[in-house]
N, C-alpha and C positions, 0 to 999 in steps of 0.2 A: 506493500499501500505507499502509496509518492506520503511525500510530506505536504504541510499547508503551502509553505516554499519551498517550489523545488527546482529545478531545469525542466524546460521546454521541447530544446531544441537540442541540435549536435549540430556544431556546422563544420563543413567539410573547406578549410583555409588551402590553397597556391594559388600564394605568390596574390593576384588581383581578385582573383574567383574564389569566389565561394557560396555554398548550395547550402540547404538546411536538410537535417533529418530528425521531423516532430518525433516526440517519444512516447507515442501515441499512437504512433506509428507500427511504433513498436508491440507494444500494450495489445491493442488488438489484433494486432499477429501471431502474436503469442496465448488471447483465447480464445480464439475462433478458425485462427488459420485463414481472414482478411488481410489481403494482399489492397491495402490502400493509392493513390494516386501518386503521393510520396515515395511510400515504400516501392512501390513496384518503376516506376522513377532508376533509382537503387539498381533495383534483379535488372536491368533492363539493360542497363548502364552498361553492369557487370555482368550482364548474361547468362544469369544464374536460372539450372533448368530446376524444373520439380523439386526434384530427389534433392538438390542442394539447396532446398527453400528448408528441406522439410531438416535437414543439418543443422542448417541455420536456428532457425525453432527451439531446435534441441538444447544447439550450445545458450542459447540464453535463457534457458529454463532449467541446464544444471546446475544443481547445487554442491558448490565446495564444503566439505563434510570438513572444519575445522570448529576449534574451540575460538565463541566471542569473544570471550576476555581476551584468550593467549592470543589470537590475532591485536588488540589495540594493543596487545605486552611490544607485542613485536617490529609493529608499524611506528612505535617511540621509538627503538632501539638507532642506534647508530648507524648499523645494516638497511633496516628499515626505512631511516631516516635517505638514506643514499637510493634503494631505488626511486621513494616517490620523485625524488629531483628530479631523478633520469627518468620517469615516466608523465612529470608533469611537462617537461619538458618537449612532449607529445602533444597530451592532453593539457589543453592548455586554458584556461578563463576570460573569454570573450575580452578583444583588446589586447592578446597574446600576452596574457601572465601567465610566471608558470601554473602549475593548477594541483602542486605537489600536497593542500592543504582539502581542499573539495576532495582529493580523488580521496585522504585519506578519512577525512564525514563517513562520505560515502559507502565507505568499503565497510566502516565498523558501525554505522546506521543501519548497513543491509544484514550483515552477518551477528548483530542482534535482533534485527523484528525478523515475524513467527514464519517465517515463507523462507529462511536464512540466505546464508547469502549466493547469487543465483546475478551472473548479467544483466539483467531486467532490472532483479531489481539494486543492484546497483548503481542505475543509471537511474529509476524511478525516485535515488535518494541524490541524487546531483544536489546540488545548494543553489547553484547557478544554472548559467545555461556556458557550455563548455565547445571549444575549437579545436578540432585535431588537423595542427598541423601536418598535410600531407609531403610538404615539401621532406621538412622531418620522419615520416613516417618512412617515405623512400629510405632512405638515407637508413632507418632500423631495418629495412626490412634485406638491403644491398650490405651492411655489416653484418644480419646471418647467416646472408647466402656465404658472403667471406670464408666466416668462422666453419658455417659447414661444410663449403668446399675443399677446407685447408683442415677439416681432422682430416677426410679421408684421403686425400694428397698423400700426407703425411705419413698416416694408416699406412699407405701402398707404399711409400715411400724409402720406410723405415722396412718391411718388409722386402724391398728389394735389396736392402744395404747387406739386409742378416742373413741373405738366400747370398748373397756374392761372400759375404767371409764364411759362410755356411761351403760351397763350392771350392773356397780357397783353403780348410780349414786338411788338413789328413785326415782319410778314413778313418773312422768310430762302428765298432762293434756295440750302442750303446746298452742293448739285450744283454752283451756278456756282463756287462756291469754293476756293483751292485744298484739298485731300487733307491735312488734317494726320498723318493715320494713315499716310500711306507716307511714307518719309524722305525729306530734302532734297536739295540741291543740292552741300553740302559734303565732300569727301573729307575725310579724317582721321591724322593718325598716332596707333596707342597705345602707350603705354609703361607699364614697372611703374618706381616708383622707392622707396627706402628710408628711411624719412626717421629722423631721433633726437632725442626730446622732452629732453633730459638733464638738467632740470630734474626732469623726472617719473623719470627711469630705463627712457624705455619707447622702446623699437625697432616699430615699425611699415611694412608697404609699402603704395602706395594707386597706383593704378591711371590712370593719367591719356589722356586720352580728349582732342591739340590738332589744329583745324581749321590745313587746312597754306592757310588767307587767310585772315587779320582780320576781323572785322567791323569796319564802322566808325560813330559815331567810336571805339570801343573793342568789346576781344569782353565777352559775357557772361561770366558763370561762374556754373557748378554744382553743389556739393559734394553727393555721395550719402553717407546713414550707413545700413550696413546692418541686418537683426535680428537676433536673440536667436540663435545658433549658427549665422549666415550668415556672407559672405564678399563682398569689394568684385566678385568676378566672377556673384554669382546675377544685377547687376543690371548686365550687360553689353548686353543688349540694348537699355537702357533710354538707357543713357548713349550710344551709339552712335548713335540715336535722336537725343537732342536734340544730341548733336554733328554731324552730317548737318545740321543746323539750323544750325552755326555756334557752339553756346555750346563753350566749356573747361571740362569736366569732372572732374573730381577723386572717386576714390573712396577715400577710408582703410579701410584695417583699426581692426576694435579687437579689439587684441589678448584680451582678459580677457573675452572675451563674443563670441565668434568659430568658427566649425566646427572651429579648431586644439582651441582650448582646451575646446570637445566633447568631442572625440575623447580628449586628454586625459584628461578626466574621464571617459572608457569606459574609458581602460587603469588610474584604480586611482591618477593625477597628482595627484591636485586629491578639496578635498570637494565639492564643488559646480559643477552646469549652468555654471552663471560669477562671477565674481570677482563680490562684493560694490559696492567702489568704481569700477567701470563702470559705476552712476552717475553719475559724477562724472567719473572721467576720460572719458566717451564727449563728453560736450560741449566737453572740453579736448582732446580727439580734434580736434576739426571747426576749431576754432580754432589750434590750432599749423601746424593746415597750410594758414591761411590767411596765417597770420604765414610761411611755409615761399615761395609761392604770391609775399608780399611782396616778401620778396628774390629770388628769381628771374624776375619782369618784370620790376627794373630790369635784371638781370642775363642773363635769355636769351631775353624774351620782349619784348625797345626800351619795356615799357610799357604794350604795347597791350591787357594783362587789365584790367579790371576790375571792381577790387578793393575797392570803394565800397558798389558794389548785387550784394551777390553771393544767389544761392539755394540753398536748401539740401531738398534729399529725402531722406524719411527714408519706412524701412518696422520696423513693431511696436516689438521698443528706439531702433530705428533713428527712430523717429518722439516719441516722449520726448528723443528728443537732440536734434533740429531745433525742438522745440513748447519745450526749456531754452536754445537758444539765440538763440529768439526773443523772450524775456522769460518765458516761465513755468517759476514758480517754485516752487521739489519744501518748500520749506522749513518757508515758515508754516501749511502744511494736513498736517504730519506727526499730530495729534489729527484730522484730520478721516480721516486715514488707516489711522490707529489705529481708530479705530471703522466705520470698513467694513470693515478684517478681521476684525472680528470678528459681523461680522453674519449672521445664517441666512442670509437670502435670495445674497448678496456672495457666500455658500461655492462657489455655482456660479460666478463669473467667474472665466474659466481664470488671463484677465490679471491677478491680483493672488496667482495667484502668483508672480510676476516681482513687482510693484510692493510687498508686503508685504515683503520683504528687507530694500525699504529701512530699514525700522525698525528694522533693524543699525545703521545709521550713528548716528554723534556727529548728538544737534541741534543741528544750529546753520545759522543763515541759507544757502544758498546764493544767488548769483546769475547766473544764464552767460551772461547777455546780450552777445550782437557786436552791436555797431550798424556792421560790415560787413554783416550780414546783411536783408537787405531786405523778404524772400518765402521762404514757406516752403508747402513740399505733403507731409504729414505722413499717412502713405499707412494704412491699419489699425493706429494709434497706439498704446501701453497710456500712456495717459495720466491717467483721470475723478480714479480715487484719488488718485494721489501730488501732481497739480495741483494739483486744485478750484478751483471754484467764483473762488475770489480767485487761486489764480496762471493759470489761465486767461484772467481778464479784465486780467492785465498785458500782453497780447500787443496792440501797435498797427500793427506793419505786415500787411500783406495775406497771406491764408493758406486754403490748402485742407484739408480733412480729405477721406482717401478713407475708406471704408466695404465689410463686405462681404457678408449677410447668409449667408450660411451658414459666416463663421468661429467658427470653434469656441478660436482661442485671444483674440484680442481682440475678445468678442463685443457686436457693434453695440446691440444693449439696454443693457451697461451700460458701456461706451468710450463710442462717437460720438455717438450719440444722447443719451447727456449732456453730452458735454462740446461739443460745439461750443452751443450756445443759452446757455453763458459766453463764447463771444469775444463781446468787444467792439470792437472794430480793423473800420471799417466797408468794410473789402472780404472776405470772408468767403465761405467754396464751401464747400456736403457736396455728395461728389460716391460716389454708392450704388451698385456693381454687385452684382444680385441672383444666387446662386448664385458667388459669386465669397467663399475658402475660407482666405484670408490666404494661399497662398503659389500658386505654380502646381508641382501633384503635379507634375506629368511633368520640374519640375526641382532640385527637390529636394525630397528625401521627410521625412526627423527621424519614418517614425513618422504622419504627417499619412494618408497614404494608408487604412496600414493604419486607422487611426480613424476615414476613412469608411466606408470597406471592409464596417464594422461592423455599419455604417448602415440600415435597410432599406429598400429602396426609394429612393433619395437618387440625383438628376441631377445632374449637371454638365454646366452650359460648356464649349467646349471653351477651353484656355486660348489659341490665337491669338482667341477674339472676348476675352476676362477684355482683355489686352494691346491689342489694337486700342480698348480707348475708354481705356486710361487714358493712348494716348501721345496723343490730339489735344489733351486740358487739358494733360501736363503741357506741350508744346509753347505754348501761347495761353497758360497764365500764367506761364509765365516772359519771354515776350517781351509782353506787356503791361506786366508789373510791375517785370522786369530795364532789359528793353529801351528800356520807356514805346512803347507801338507800340500808342495804342488800334486800331487797326484789327482788333487778334485780337478785339477784343472778343464779336464776335457769335458765337466759340466756347466762351470760355466764358457762356451765355447756355445754359439750361433746356433752351429748344426745337433745341440740337445735340443733345445725350445723343438727344432724343428722334426728331433724324432719324440718328442712328447707330446705337438702335436698331428701326429699322423692320423687321418683318420675322424677328425675333429673338425666340424665347422667352424668354432670361434680357436682362431689358432693364438701360439704366444708365438710373438719374436726377440729374441735379442743382437745386441750392437756391442762393436768395443769402442775404445780409441781407434780400430783402423777406418770408423765407418766418419768419426766426428766433422775433419773435410770436408765429405762430400754432401751432408748434413747442414754445415753451415752454408755451403755453397747456396742448396735447395733452400734455406732457407730467407738468406738472401733476396734470390732472387720472385720466390713468392711478396716480399714484401716492395720490391719495385715494382711489382706487378701489379698491386695493387694497391698504390702511390699509399705504402703503411710506414710511419718513420720509426 
């Protein structure tokens, strides 16, 4: 039901040309399928057939299932404000003013109404007439096209480079080698530690996976850093797999950006989904965890842990965390980050919703490098704009970057395909999984499954397949670069990714530093062709 003071028309503006669509015309269409002259003009202009008309009617009335209270809070976060400002440049208040405030009011009012949040309900709740800037809309559509085509181009390019590297490798019969996708032979115990960093007044727990038998001469250690609104439990499968191969694994909580914080945000205790100081606290959590391990190594573990050669695995925000500890520095790149946060094309990069929040931090140099860290895997990392080429180039230890072709949270084309060529360490890998969506939707939703369900005809690989691809690479990488076992190097060859992908619709691809120059050239050509700075 529309409000007493509500919009009557939507104007479509292209320079001096202006046409109006009455909201009452849409209401009639929704009610009984009536197409009056006003709506009929647009259907005729766009050559909309009967099937498409019915689809449009369904779109107008399709309800978005979300808590209105939660939606209201989300739209008031830093990330929500950024999204509203972007779309407010397309859907403007008549006269050309940014429509962000009107959009937020209409969205929230519609969500709280008995009919819930639908497109027609949103339009009925607009407080003033609005205009859609066709020029901005076309630019937005063109940018979407660039992102979609670019993703396809670079997935194909990585596949091509992976195949090329595999062909140049000595032939290996992987069926005769141990299968690293299956659990190892070590048994282990699981514990939960409560840790307190008194210097930061910060308490958090950590899940610990301790092999029941020590490796010789020392047991390698891997620390896992979870992502935004996640938790250490989400990575139990990876931790257990590592522990079954004799790695000591610890996964600390990041209390300012974990699932508990998100839940408390939803209940109204916080103004944002995460604490902005997590950009600082997360790396310090890992270093404090290593400090705690050093103390316990002497008192509880008889010095059996190798804490001079530690491996890190981080996912998403955890990817940022482990890259910072590997030597990437965010502070010198704040100017670049500010530029990226205001580029039209970059507004399609959902990772910037998090990265741009770092602009609220005090502009001072931050170096979180922990010399105990000797190898890092950053899966779907938030990294490109906050670190930039200068920051990523400072990493000088072995590093593997993981990416997914369907990742809507840290898009491959904006994040990993940009950052991998910036690495200068000689031991670097890019591991791309087709169809990977950033998270395992069967384990942690956070609304991602609903988002993917809204995209028509999207087929996803099974979580088991994606997990299988990752299990072998994580074991091989840390065996080579922590345990110093070069006999695991064949698993880090692109040919092994091809072997794992045999017969699968969704493939995995691996490239190394050998392909970096060609990838840099491909990125440069794409940017030049599309006029991207």
